[in-house]
C-alpha positions as CSV (number, residue, x, y, z in Angstrom):
1,M,23.1,3.9,26.5
2,E,19.6,4.2,25.1
3,Q,16.8,1.9,26.2
4,F,15.4,0.1,23.1
5,F,12.6,-1.7,24.9
6,D,9.6,0.3,25.9
7,D,7.4,-1.6,28.4
8,L,4.3,0.5,27.8
9,L,4.5,0.2,24.1
10,Y,5.0,-3.5,24.4
11,K,1.9,-4.0,26.5
12,Y,-0.2,-2.0,23.9
13,R,1.3,-3.8,21.0
14,F,0.6,-7.2,22.6
15,V,-3.0,-6.3,23.0
16,V,-3.3,-5.3,19.4
17,E,-1.4,-8.4,18.1
18,R,-3.6,-10.7,20.3
19,T,-6.8,-9.1,18.9
20,N,-5.5,-9.5,15.4
21,A,-4.8,-13.2,16.1
22,W,-8.3,-13.7,17.4
23,L,-9.8,-12.1,14.3
24,D,-7.7,-14.4,12.1
25,A,-9.9,-17.2,13.3
26,F,-12.8,-15.7,11.3
27,K,-11.9,-16.6,7.7
28,A,-14.7,-14.5,6.1
29,I,-13.1,-11.4,7.6
30,L,-9.5,-12.5,6.9
31,V,-10.1,-13.2,3.2
32,R,-12.7,-10.4,2.9
33,F,-15.2,-12.0,0.6
34,E,-17.6,-9.1,1.2
35,T,-17.1,-6.1,-1.1
36,N,-19.8,-4.0,0.5
37,K,-18.4,-1.9,3.4
38,I,-21.5,-2.2,5.5
39,H,-21.5,-6.0,5.3
40,W,-17.8,-6.2,6.1
41,K,-18.2,-3.9,9.1
42,A,-21.2,-6.0,10.3
43,L,-19.0,-9.2,10.1
44,N,-16.4,-7.5,12.2
45,I,-18.9,-6.5,14.8
46,I,-20.3,-10.0,14.9
47,A,-16.7,-11.4,15.3
48,F,-15.9,-9.0,18.1
49,C,-19.2,-10.0,19.9
50,V,-18.3,-13.7,19.5
51,I,-14.8,-13.0,20.9
52,L,-16.3,-11.1,23.8
53,L,-18.8,-13.8,24.6
54,R,-16.0,-16.5,24.5
55,R,-14.0,-14.4,27.0
56,L,-16.8,-14.0,29.6
């Protein structure tokens, strides 16, 4: 019988899903009001910095 559950894949997927959930808290990124790529990327970097600072 095949094993349908991969522990390593689950751990990686959990990290990705958790990060996406944290980013959902930032509505400007979620809705994407910014049409300029540079501004949108800067908002993502700011969001990741805020997330990192909250975790420290």
